[in-house]
VOGU-3710 file (C-alpha; in Angstrom, 3 decimals, decimal comma):
1> xxxxxxxxxx> -0,018/-0,001/0,006  2,670/2,469/1,051  4,592/1,663/-2,446  1,431/2,302/-4,314  1,114/5,592/-2,158  4,670/6,839/-3,055  4,344/5,808/-6,842  1,146/7,971/-7,248  2,710/10,800/-5,535  5,865/10,790/-7,684
11> xxxxxxxxxx> 3,483/10,801/-10,920  1,835/13,808/-9,650  4,972/15,602/-8,728  6,463/15,013/-12,246  2,911/15,644/-13,593  2,649/19,156/-12,151  6,384/20,236/-12,738  5,898/24,036/-12,260  3,848/23,486/-9,146  6,272/20,923/-7,939
21> xxxxxxxxxx> 9,170/23,082/-8,412  7,740/25,964/-6,797  6,826/23,809/-3,448  10,064/22,016/-3,359  12,247/25,351/-3,914  9,762/26,869/-1,317  10,269/24,280/1,319  13,767/23,722/0,595  14,525/27,530/1,426  12,030/27,342/4,330
31> xxxxxxxxxx> 14,062/24,530/5,871  17,278/25,712/4,921  16,683/28,694/7,005  15,361/26,959/9,634  18,241/24,964/10,365  20,786/27,589/10,149  19,118/29,658/12,589  18,536/26,290/14,703  22,377/26,131/14,719  22,820/29,516/15,763
41> xxxxxxxxxx> 20,215/29,314/18,627  21,670/25,739/19,728  24,796/27,379/19,967  23,739/30,028/22,154  22,039/27,829/24,470  25,071/25,529/24,981  27,329/28,075/26,358  29,467/27,088/29,595  27,330/23,701/29,787  30,474/21,480/28,670
51> xxxxxxxxxx> 32,099/22,283/32,422  31,353/19,436/34,837  29,958/21,646/37,364  28,075/23,696/35,208  24,800/23,631/37,313  26,702/24,535/40,584  28,850/27,299/39,607  27,559/30,965/40,225  29,256/34,235/39,545  29,518/37,210/42,086
61> xxxxxxxxxx> 28,433/40,254/40,952  28,650/43,858/42,422  26,196/46,591/41,941  26,803/50,112/43,105  23,482/52,126/44,407  23,151/55,796/44,373  21,932/57,598/47,545  18,204/57,448/46,298  18,952/53,498/45,804  18,862/53,643/42,049
71> xxxxxxxxxx> 21,691/51,647/40,202  24,569/53,596/39,211  27,326/50,946/38,248  26,584/46,979/37,525  29,555/45,158/37,807  30,162/41,327/36,656  33,425/41,679/38,799  34,297/42,026/42,766  36,841/43,524/44,662  39,661/40,794/45,824
81> xxxxxxxxxx> 38,829/40,508/49,577  35,347/39,165/48,820  36,629/35,529/47,895  38,498/34,347/50,776  35,948/36,230/53,061  33,238/34,350/51,428  34,698/31,078/52,046  35,533/31,828/55,695  32,065/32,910/56,299  29,735/30,527/54,495
91> xxxxxxxxxx> 31,122/26,869/55,123  28,489/25,629/52,767  30,465/27,236/49,815  32,781/24,335/48,592  35,198/26,361/46,434  35,501/30,256/45,532  38,012/31,172/42,911  39,259/34,233/41,289  40,374/35,364/37,850  42,038/38,701/36,894
101> xxxxxxxxxx> 42,798/39,863/33,316  46,539/40,828/33,126  46,842/41,231/29,470  50,563/41,393/28,853  53,270/41,460/26,262  54,762/37,780/26,417  58,490/37,361/25,178  60,527/34,431/24,450  63,636/34,707/22,969  62,990/36,623/19,571
111> xxxxxxxxxx> 59,315/36,078/19,651  57,284/38,845/21,457  53,447/39,608/21,100  51,146/41,573/22,936  48,472/39,091/24,188  44,780/40,019/25,464  43,782/36,866/27,263  46,367/36,492/29,789  44,580/35,640/33,261  45,654/35,505/37,007
121> xxxxxxxxxx> 43,887/32,174/38,355  43,744/30,717/41,708  45,253/27,227/42,022  41,652/25,582/42,958  40,455/26,786/39,130  40,554/23,192/37,889  38,292/22,222/40,846  35,681/24,572/39,558  36,106/24,633/35,991  36,800/21,948/33,637
131> xxxxxxxxxx> 40,132/22,554/31,788  41,743/19,675/29,604  45,770/19,779/30,697  47,768/18,335/28,044  50,813/18,831/30,001  51,123/19,513/33,555  49,413/18,622/37,029  46,284/20,371/37,723  46,773/19,965/41,335  49,905/21,821/41,396
141> xxxxxxxxxx> 50,207/23,772/38,093  49,116/26,927/39,619  50,687/26,943/42,915  53,797/28,540/42,785  54,342/32,293/42,276  55,683/32,936/38,728  53,967/30,024/36,909  52,459/30,178/33,878  50,341/27,784/31,691  49,945/28,264/28,022
151> xxxxxxxxxx> 47,094/27,116/25,931  47,875/24,820/22,925  47,938/26,969/20,357  49,925/29,507/22,057  52,499/26,933/23,056  52,604/26,182/19,595  52,728/29,781/18,608  55,817/30,083/20,749  57,543/27,046/20,603  56,537/25,165/17,602
161> xxxxxxxxxx> 57,415/21,647/18,067  59,569/22,588/20,933  58,250/21,044/24,593  57,574/24,285/26,358  57,377/22,670/30,264  60,079/24,477/32,400  60,782/26,973/29,697  61,002/30,871/30,969  59,148/33,477/29,283  59,188/37,257/30,208
171> xxxxxxxxxx> 56,025/39,330/30,786  56,012/43,247/30,124  59,635/42,897/29,513  59,783/42,787/33,637  59,385/39,468/35,336  60,189/35,766/34,648  57,543/32,894/34,670  58,067/29,288/34,457  55,841/27,095/32,170  54,095/24,611/34,153
181> xxxxxxxxxx> 51,407/23,298/32,035  49,591/23,274/28,622  45,926/23,120/28,483  43,314/22,815/25,527  41,656/26,057/24,723  38,230/26,240/26,070  35,398/25,912/23,666  34,113/28,811/21,597  30,751/28,267/23,563  32,513/29,841/26,805
191> xxxxxxxxxx> 31,806/33,061/28,339  35,590/33,420/28,759  38,617/32,305/26,756  42,058/32,356/28,292  45,160/31,707/26,453  47,402/32,026/29,168  47,319/31,325/33,129  49,405/32,708/35,556  49,569/31,786/39,221  47,109/33,728/41,415
201> xxxxxxxxxx> 50,028/33,692/44,235  52,305/35,963/42,012  49,895/38,854/42,623  51,046/38,637/46,185  54,450/40,346/44,962  54,396/44,269/45,373  55,801/44,455/41,637  52,558/42,930/40,499  49,713/43,768/42,903  50,562/43,427/46,544
211> xxxxxxxxxx> 49,063/41,252/49,242  47,727/43,988/51,150  45,989/45,183/47,908  44,261/41,533/47,958  43,415/41,798/51,484  41,910/45,277/51,800  41,367/47,082/48,378  37,375/47,403/48,182  37,630/49,559/45,328  39,177/47,648/42,765
221> xxxxxxxxxx> 36,494/45,576/41,501  38,332/44,136/38,643  38,230/40,251/39,642  35,928/37,563/38,437  34,830/35,669/41,138  32,971/32,251/40,964  31,475/30,369/43,905  31,108/26,293/43,732  27,992/25,439/45,639  26,762/22,226/46,866
231> xxxxxxxxxx> 24,425/20,056/44,372  20,639/21,457/44,981  21,882/24,386/47,443  19,350/27,458/46,807  22,023/30,641/45,972  19,133/33,097/47,260  20,164/31,741/50,806  23,383/33,372/50,312  22,115/36,596/48,662  19,941/37,263/51,333
241> xxxxxxxxxx> 23,079/37,209/53,905  25,169/39,342/51,664  24,070/42,416/53,267  25,030/41,585/56,635  28,288/40,077/55,071  29,177/43,519/53,554  28,426/45,553/56,490  30,408/43,318/58,763  33,796/43,239/56,494  33,267/46,705/54,768
251> xxxxxxxxxx> 31,647/49,145/56,905  28,357/49,322/58,614  26,761/51,044/55,984  28,133/49,397/52,819  24,681/47,622/52,164  23,354/50,978/51,471  25,720/51,509/48,545  26,731/48,168/47,307  24,652/45,062/46,498  26,052/41,615/45,721
261> xxxxxxxxxx> 24,145/38,778/43,720  24,780/35,550/41,902  24,245/34,434/38,441  24,265/30,691/37,368  27,322/30,255/35,007  25,144/28,888/32,184  22,816/31,919/32,371  25,768/34,472/31,897  26,169/34,564/28,097  22,514/35,061/27,442
271> xxxxxxxxxx> 21,273/37,133/30,397  24,195/38,918/31,864  24,458/42,699/30,527  26,485/44,158/33,227  28,760/47,509/32,739  31,708/44,985/33,037  32,147/41,487/31,402  35,077/39,262/30,878  33,932/39,381/26,997  30,973/40,821/25,142
281> xxxxxxxxxx> 27,751/38,339/25,857  25,032/37,369/23,603  21,520/38,287/24,360  18,327/35,982/24,934  16,103/38,302/22,928  18,007/37,423/19,833  17,630/33,750/20,548  13,897/34,373/20,881  14,163/36,574/17,806  15,804/34,279/15,434
291> xxxxxxxxxx> 13,920/31,380/16,613  10,347/33,329/15,655  12,047/34,101/12,222  12,955/30,482/11,839  9,572/29,267/12,281  8,084/32,265/10,189  10,090/31,243/7,166  8,891/27,754/7,814  5,371/28,645/8,380  5,494/30,748/4,990
301> xxxxxxxxxx> 6,714/27,630/2,930  4,226/25,470/4,523  1,280/28,198/3,414  2,460/28,074/-0,118  2,111/24,317/-0,120  -1,227/24,337/1,445  -2,398/27,175/-0,909  -1,188/25,327/-4,039  -2,423/21,973/-3,165  -5,785/23,439/-2,379
311> xxxxxxxxxx> -5,868/25,589/-5,447  -4,890/22,615/-7,606  -7,493/20,450/-6,235  -9,803/21,380/-8,779  -7,644/19,315/-11,208  -7,889/16,338/-8,776  -11,717/16,479/-7,753  -12,663/14,085/-10,408  -9,949/11,585/-8,983  -11,318/11,933/-5,607
321> xxxxxxxxxx> -14,719/11,545/-6,838  -13,840/8,348/-8,635  -11,907/6,964/-6,078  -14,904/7,398/-3,730  -17,242/5,760/-6,206  -14,975/2,644/-6,727  -14,969/2,221/-2,701  -11,933/4,099/-1,394  -12,531/5,470/2,110  -11,754/8,980/3,413
331> xxxxxxxxxx> -8,729/7,430/5,634  -7,010/5,695/2,551  -7,434/9,172/0,525  -5,795/10,954/3,566  -2,860/8,927/3,761  -2,451/9,161/-0,105  -2,293/13,015/0,236  -0,139/13,139/3,202  2,207/10,606/1,866  2,701/13,319/-1,199
341> xxxxxxxxxx> 3,336/15,931/0,995  5,941/13,962/3,098  7,770/12,777/0,067  7,854/16,478/-1,285  9,094/17,395/2,545  11,641/14,585/2,304  13,071/15,872/-1,198  13,316/19,415/0,129  15,189/18,300/3,334  17,997/16,487/1,385
351> xxxxxxxxxx> 18,270/19,801/-0,730  18,145/21,761/2,282  20,992/20,029/3,870  23,014/20,609/0,967  21,911/24,366/0,885  23,026/24,592/4,942  26,655/22,933/4,018  27,107/25,562/1,545  25,864/28,650/3,594  27,373/27,833/6,761
361> xxxxxxxxxx> 30,546/29,895/6,056  28,482/32,776/5,325  26,681/32,630/8,535  30,092/32,138/10,423  30,988/35,371/8,974  27,858/37,343/9,989  27,536/35,820/13,457  31,486/35,581/14,074  30,748/32,058/15,363  32,376/28,524/14,408
371> xxxxxxxxxx> 29,380/26,657/13,545  30,090/23,403/11,572  27,789/20,990/9,758  28,721/17,989/12,449  26,262/19,593/15,026  23,456/18,418/12,945  24,657/15,257/13,438  24,071/15,485/17,308  21,450/12,763/18,291  19,346/15,394/20,130
381> xxxxxxxxxx> 19,575/17,606/16,978  18,487/14,656/14,349  15,719/13,419/16,432  14,457/17,312/16,265  15,429/17,306/12,511  13,213/14,365/12,219  10,109/15,607/14,146  10,634/19,114/12,069  10,215/17,202/9,153  7,356/14,932/10,009
391> xxxxxxxxxx> 5,680/18,226/11,447  6,243/20,287/8,417  5,061/17,314/6,394  1,865/16,907/8,257  1,367/20,947/8,443  1,739/21,157/4,817  -0,640/18,100/3,691  -3,192/18,316/6,468  -5,283/20,923/5,298  -5,337/19,692/1,694
401> xxxxxxxxxx> -5,635/16,265/2,670  -8,663/16,755/4,459  -10,062/19,334/2,204  -9,762/17,288/-0,886  -10,846/14,049/0,677  -14,032/15,749/2,011  -15,146/16,219/-1,720  -18,596/14,460/-2,510  -18,395/12,729/-5,602  -22,133/14,056/-6,845
411> xxxxxxxxxx> -20,692/17,815/-6,249  -17,508/16,958/-8,017  -19,346/15,445/-11,160  -21,600/18,627/-11,346  -18,430/20,855/-11,188  -19,688/22,792/-8,038  -15,984/22,229/-6,512  -14,407/24,327/-9,148  -16,609/27,065/-8,850  -16,441/27,210/-5,269
421> xxxxxxxxxx> -12,407/27,000/-5,245  -12,440/30,443/-6,802  -13,133/32,152/-3,444  -11,312/30,237/-1,331  -11,326/32,257/2,187  -8,437/30,123/3,705  -6,291/30,453/1,056  -6,679/34,295/1,077  -6,101/34,123/4,954  -3,035/32,106/4,378
431> xxxxxxxxxx> -1,648/35,048/1,540  -2,287/37,626/3,885  -0,474/36,019/6,857  2,628/35,148/4,379  2,911/39,019/3,337  2,239/40,290/6,778  5,471/38,446/7,916  7,363/39,697/5,086  6,377/43,324/5,471  7,126/43,074/9,416
441> xxxxxxxxxx> 10,837/41,916/8,236  11,130/44,685/5,769  10,020/47,496/8,040  12,504/45,873/10,937  15,061/45,993/8,270  14,280/49,467/7,426  14,621/50,922/10,933  17,697/48,963/11,973  19,221/50,618/8,865  18,168/54,051/9,742
451> xxxxxxxxxx> 19,273/53,909/13,144  22,667/52,650/12,174  22,989/55,682/9,773  21,743/57,853/12,567  24,399/56,270/14,793  26,900/56,728/12,438  26,203/60,414/11,484  25,446/61,652/15,204  27,635/64,432/16,514  29,315/62,838/19,494
461> xxxxxxxxxx> 30,716/66,074/20,657  34,233/65,694/19,829  36,257/64,278/16,847  36,535/60,692/16,273  38,045/60,199/13,037  41,890/59,869/12,366  42,266/59,248/16,224  45,104/56,612/16,733  45,127/54,580/19,855  48,038/53,211/21,948
471> xxxxxxxxxx> 48,284/51,763/24,987  51,108/53,677/26,623  54,175/51,567/28,250  54,462/51,387/32,160  57,326/54,444/32,043  55,245/56,669/29,536  54,768/59,114/32,717  58,500/59,986/33,048  59,114/60,027/29,502  56,190/61,171/28,040
481> xxxxxxxxxx> 57,427/64,756/27,232  60,160/63,646/24,920  57,703/61,051/23,289  55,131/63,675/22,777  57,700/66,064/21,217  59,230/63,066/19,188  55,334/62,234/17,955  54,485/65,679/17,316  57,480/66,235/15,040  55,577/64,410/12,356
491> xxxxxxxxxx> 54,063/66,608/9,779  50,800/64,728/10,148  50,197/64,693/13,808  47,830/67,434/15,099  47,792/66,671/18,796  48,840/63,771/21,633  46,570/63,320/24,675  46,611/61,038/27,587  43,797/59,445/29,690  42,980/56,559/31,812
501> xxxxxxxxxx> 39,880/55,410/29,705  39,266/56,197/25,921  36,093/57,074/24,160  34,017/54,080/23,010  34,768/52,513/26,387  32,796/52,443/29,545  33,181/54,988/32,426  33,529/52,254/35,430  35,580/54,558/37,941  33,603/56,932/40,317
511> xxxxxxxxxx> 34,198/58,478/43,629  32,051/60,311/45,976  31,806/64,249/45,057  31,724/66,903/47,189  30,544/70,524/46,797  30,123/73,457/49,063  27,274/73,866/51,441  27,368/76,839/53,479  30,639/77,135/55,052  31,727/73,384/54,384
521> xxxxxxxxxx> 32,175/70,961/51,820  29,460/68,357/51,815  29,069/64,753/50,002  26,746/65,193/47,041  23,741/62,688/45,834  25,119/62,537/42,267  27,278/59,755/41,030  29,749/61,310/38,723  32,270/59,253/36,675  35,856/59,985/36,801
531> xxxxxxxxxx> 38,195/60,542/33,823  41,980/61,159/34,373  43,547/63,148/31,630  46,669/65,286/30,670  46,539/68,957/29,374  46,304/67,620/25,894  43,322/65,201/25,878  40,509/67,773/25,404  42,769/69,626/22,633  43,617/65,958/20,922
541> xxxxxxxxxx> 39,665/65,173/20,714  38,561/68,822/19,871  36,232/68,738/22,775  34,610/72,203/22,965  34,649/74,464/26,069  31,014/75,781/27,594  32,822/77,777/30,086  36,257/78,344/31,656  39,407/77,126/30,650  41,270/73,456/29,987
551> xxxxxxxxxx> 44,330/72,091/32,341  47,305/74,164/31,624  51,012/73,599/32,246  51,408/77,092/32,974  49,405/76,467/36,218  51,230/73,782/38,067  48,288/73,525/40,609  46,208/72,293/37,843  47,853/68,779/38,524  46,848/68,790/42,107
561> xxxxxxxxxx> 43,343/70,354/42,492  41,755/71,236/39,562  38,537/69,949/37,992  36,887/70,078/34,433  33,435/68,960/34,387  30,865/68,294/31,755  27,525/70,313/31,132  25,566/67,135/32,807  27,568/67,129/35,952  27,274/70,763/36,530
571> xxxxxxxxxx> 23,216/70,731/35,745  22,702/67,982/37,964  25,110/69,375/40,977  22,463/72,566/40,877  24,319/75,001/38,815  21,928/76,830/36,583  24,628/77,391/33,974  28,273/76,450/33,166  29,598/79,746/33,936  28,256/79,683/37,742
581> xxxxxxxxxx> 30,428/76,553/38,384  33,625/78,288/37,214  35,976/78,851/40,301  33,450/76,852/42,590  35,205/74,788/45,244  34,798/71,154/44,643  36,186/67,736/46,026  36,245/64,208/44,260  37,447/61,299/46,442  40,411/62,481/48,680
591> xxxxxxxxxx> 41,179/65,242/46,237  39,985/69,219/47,123  40,215/71,832/44,827  38,261/73,968/42,268  36,372/73,788/38,973  38,487/75,605/36,323  36,330/74,496/33,184  33,112/73,173/31,838  32,812/70,972/28,769  30,059/70,655/26,128
601> xxxxxxxxxx> 28,560/67,434/26,706  30,300/64,861/24,645  29,446/61,098/24,235  32,197/59,031/25,844  29,935/55,902/25,593  28,003/54,368/22,980  24,470/55,845/22,220  23,081/53,008/24,034  24,031/55,139/27,257  22,871/58,465/28,161
611> xxxxxxxxxx> 25,389/61,215/28,552  26,843/60,424/32,054  28,251/63,389/34,461  31,820/63,126/34,088  34,535/64,850/36,158  38,257/65,229/34,766  41,104/65,860/36,472  44,946/65,357/36,492  46,620/62,027/37,639  50,010/61,175/35,723
621> xxxxxxxxxx> 50,167/57,636/37,327  46,929/56,687/35,826  47,293/57,534/32,193  47,593/54,178/30,445  46,438/55,324/26,699  47,668/57,686/24,231  45,471/59,252/21,742  47,016/60,546/18,553  45,026/62,653/16,305  46,594/62,566/12,976
631> xxxxxxxxxx> 45,706/64,542/9,574  44,010/62,718/6,881  46,338/63,606/4,093  48,664/60,756/4,428  47,440/58,051/7,077  50,542/55,690/6,159  53,153/58,105/6,779  51,752/59,140/10,228  51,371/55,327/11,172  55,027/54,945/9,857
641> xxxxxxxxxx> 55,976/58,171/11,924  54,309/56,928/15,000  55,632/53,391/14,944  59,339/54,586/14,545  58,934/56,617/17,550  57,243/53,710/19,612  60,196/51,421/18,586  62,276/53,923/19,776  60,732/54,209/23,190  59,919/50,581/23,749
651> xxxxxxxxxx> 62,189/48,477/21,550  61,152/45,556/23,658  57,206/45,873/23,255  55,556/45,102/19,555  53,718/48,018/17,871  50,050/47,912/17,992  47,150/50,355/17,611  43,489/50,941/16,946  41,671/53,735/15,127  39,025/54,958/17,442
661> xxxxxxxxxx> 36,212/55,234/14,592  36,734/51,437/14,189  36,193/50,784/18,069  33,056/52,742/17,681  31,895/50,698/14,852  32,265/47,777/16,910  30,000/48,895/19,715  27,176/48,597/17,050  28,295/45,380/15,320  25,438/43,350/16,705
671> xxxxxxxxxx> 23,073/46,028/15,461  24,588/45,665/11,779  24,483/41,944/11,987  21,010/42,108/12,805  20,347/44,561/10,097  21,823/42,151/7,579  19,898/39,334/8,885  16,543/41,090/8,762  17,493/41,992/5,237  18,285/38,717/4,014
681> xxxxxxxxxx> 15,436/36,860/5,806  12,823/39,544/4,622  14,139/38,987/1,022  13,841/35,468/1,608  10,192/35,885/3,086  9,162/37,953/-0,052  10,873/35,357/-2,293  8,729/32,440/-1,050  5,652/34,377/-0,805  6,122/35,514/-4,677
691> xxxxxxxxxx> 6,725/31,879/-5,405  3,175/31,280/-4,028  1,718/34,046/-5,575  3,183/33,192/-9,030  1,722/29,221/-8,280  -1,741/30,935/-7,341  -1,928/33,223/-10,163  -0,911/30,228/-12,719  -4,007/28,439/-11,128  -6,323/31,433/-11,096
701> xxxxxxxxxx> -5,470/32,095/-14,706  -6,100/28,428/-15,675  -9,206/28,263/-13,880  -10,508/31,522/-15,693  -9,254/30,664/-19,023  -12,655/30,539/-20,689  -13,608/33,892/-18,976  -10,539/35,216/-20,261  -11,435/34,059/-23,754  -15,189/35,329/-23,652
711> xxxxxxxxxx> -13,954/38,657/-22,486  -11,306/39,126/-25,255  -13,997/38,286/-27,736  -16,382/40,889/-26,321  -13,641/43,398/-26,792  -11,725/43,720/-23,285  -7,970/45,079/-23,634  -4,909/43,299/-22,424  -4,588/45,929/-19,561  -7,859/45,620/-18,370
721> xxxxxxxxxx> -7,734/41,755/-18,009  -4,385/42,226/-16,234  -6,070/44,403/-13,888  -8,797/42,193/-13,157  -6,590/39,372/-12,674  -4,359/41,102/-10,391  -6,866/43,041/-8,394  -8,010/40,121/-6,101  -4,205/39,663/-4,902  -3,314/43,011/-4,665
731> xxxxxxxxxx> -6,043/43,479/-1,957  -4,566/40,590/-0,076  -1,138/42,210/-0,222  -2,640/45,614/0,946  -4,826/43,867/3,863  -1,102/42,455/4,690  0,165/45,834/4,907  -2,264/47,133/6,952  -2,205/44,308/9,571  1,836/44,112/9,734
741> xxxxxxxxxx> 2,326/47,664/9,809  1,094/48,412/13,555  2,644/45,148/14,811  5,889/46,436/13,037  5,868/49,731/14,496  5,363/48,141/18,148  8,154/45,882/17,802  10,661/48,469/16,418  9,755/51,186/18,681  10,505/48,884/21,652
751> xxxxxxxxxx> 14,032/48,000/19,963  14,681/51,492/19,503  14,564/52,017/23,371  17,469/50,177/23,899  19,403/53,281/22,629  19,432/56,371/24,793  19,567/58,279/21,230  17,954/57,262/18,454  15,765/57,913/15,422  11,964/58,285/14,991
761> xxxxxxxxxx> 10,062/55,587/12,480  8,635/57,724/10,094  5,683/56,661/7,647  8,035/56,898/5,035  9,272/53,346/6,427  5,833/51,726/5,969  5,488/53,464/2,734  8,940/52,027/1,716  7,627/48,710/2,902  4,199/48,783/1,109
771> xxxxxxxxxx> 5,978/49,675/-2,011  8,422/46,878/-2,027  5,632/44,626/-1,318  3,053/45,558/-3,820  5,874/46,058/-6,400  7,272/42,651/-6,277  3,749/41,181/-5,713  2,345/42,973/-8,973  5,449/41,800/-10,702  5,144/38,386/-10,070
781> xxxxxxxxxx> 1,299/38,404/-10,611  1,496/40,561/-13,785  3,624/37,931/-15,539  1,348/35,166/-15,296  -1,721/37,786/-15,864  -0,035/39,329/-19,158  0,728/35,655/-20,313  -3,119/34,818/-19,583  -4,421/38,162/-21,460  -2,440/37,517/-24,228
791> xxxxxxxxxx> -3,534/34,010/-25,211  -5,599/33,393/-28,241  -9,270/33,488/-27,546  -10,039/30,406/-29,871  -7,630/28,366/-27,808  -8,982/29,782/-24,656  -12,871/28,501/-25,495  -11,683/25,141/-26,570  -9,772/24,538/-23,179  -11,427/22,236/-20,713
//
């Protein structure tokens, strides 16, 4: 029986080649998109789950609160004293491990590279996290000071085929470390990826950090701190005890300005969006979004099949009638039609797997992932794939099967079925659904594109173009003036400034601010971010002054007790205008002095954040960044000059640089990827929908062949016939636009709220989406309509 079903199904597929091609192509595209996006979603959901203790590891985070209780700074890191005290006060905590990013220059012999993923890690790291050591003993590899472990790729990079164990490498051209192990790099599905691990005990050395700082420094919240809790333990028990814990160890009011929390390791990648993270994380909203797009694309493909199958049922109505007359029962006919849809979906799946293989490199390029086809061979994924194939086949074939098997033989032979098919209500609803999804995607793509243009053209309040960023050497404070003069001797160098942080980064430093109240200084309720700069930072970035002056070398006291605020800080502190603040007494942390200048507001961080209140002051020992503003005349010559000066000053350190505008571009990389993917899937949705329209217009033209012939004999023009045949479909597309527009506006308006500064959604966006949808639909329909209208009426009237 099954063999007979398949034989009939194959005959029908080959008999109606055009419709079969449209169906196979549509479902192939739908399944391909579904599989590609499923690989992406699967990858996102698998982060950090490879650790044996993944379900028991929690990260400690610290949030600072303003005096009114609002959050002012949310950190995925904590101060160093927390870890040992947590282990001491809470016996239920099995292990606490700290990591500190100590990115360094690593040198072995003549090989020297600036490395970003160097972490100091405690000796119990391997009791908490799962690392695979190729060489070395996990029990003692990180015990002794000045021990270092290399990842396998890094060991090959520095030593080739040599055995690295026991060899000596130098970090930052200052201290020597002994290699005590080699580990396999963590999978890409990890929220951090160390390339080097140095022993945490090394930090006790005063040349590195200092034991006293590790024990008492509550202000340096740079340490990633992880807790291993017992199986089944409720972490909220610890969280409830944290306020008293802070008050006990920091000061009695610590819980009023600082809050500790725990987050499960496996939740970090998709659910953590702190102001500081080890690496950039993903977002669960994107998982939901791409899952929805995958299902919508597959749904559109299924709708195509349902539409074309029900539309084509007029030609098979007599077949159904005859089968019923000679004794076929309904469930046999249902199985026959479902077998056809299952066969078509199976053929489409084979093509889809080939398409996925070809498209994976492009998806990896867009998402910066390392997805592989082998992920499809995972037993769970194979089970899901089989289930989706069956589900797609059943969804695509169920309605046509039940619809066509409901035909009554008498109605079929009287021709009532054919006339009823001309006005298929469900078919119209399905077409509207298809184009509604497509219009939502077109609007989304347009809004994201407009926002990206808005971001790129937004006036940040300073010059970000042609600014070269350098991480200054540790001795840059003493030799800076001579370095600066040598840099500025180049004809293409405009200015050189230094700062503790650079635009495009986050402002994570803040102390308590003090303003005059009556005759004394009183603490302010305003949380003001700090930025250490030199006298040339403001000129280098061409930041405009609103009042007062910049720091100057002509006034030695500027380096000890002078402050420059931005307009936002001045306004929040209560001054009516910038000029009022000039000369006012001001305090920040332990520094007391006066305000000498107020800058115009500038966007130090991305446009996701509002302009923060900022105070700038001179602290030469904290200026780790150089910003070199170059002219656009000859960039290569300017870079060559900078490199020459750098190598003269730091011959042991490789020259590396960044352009500020590139860093700003990276801030919106996720949105740009989203724009690209929206555009691709909007195009795919339109393509599949138009394939369905093409099939339906072919069917409707075929169904109305005699009507067209009669109208032509009576004098109807080709244009009037094209309008007649196109009119019904264009009405459906118009209804889809009306339904989709408010949905798209709601979704994208919510998306824009993620930006503190964003464009608005104009009516032109919806007009553009409508024009695209109607234009493409009209082209699709008109092709078949013109063909039908040009047919010889004699042939039309002879057709059956």
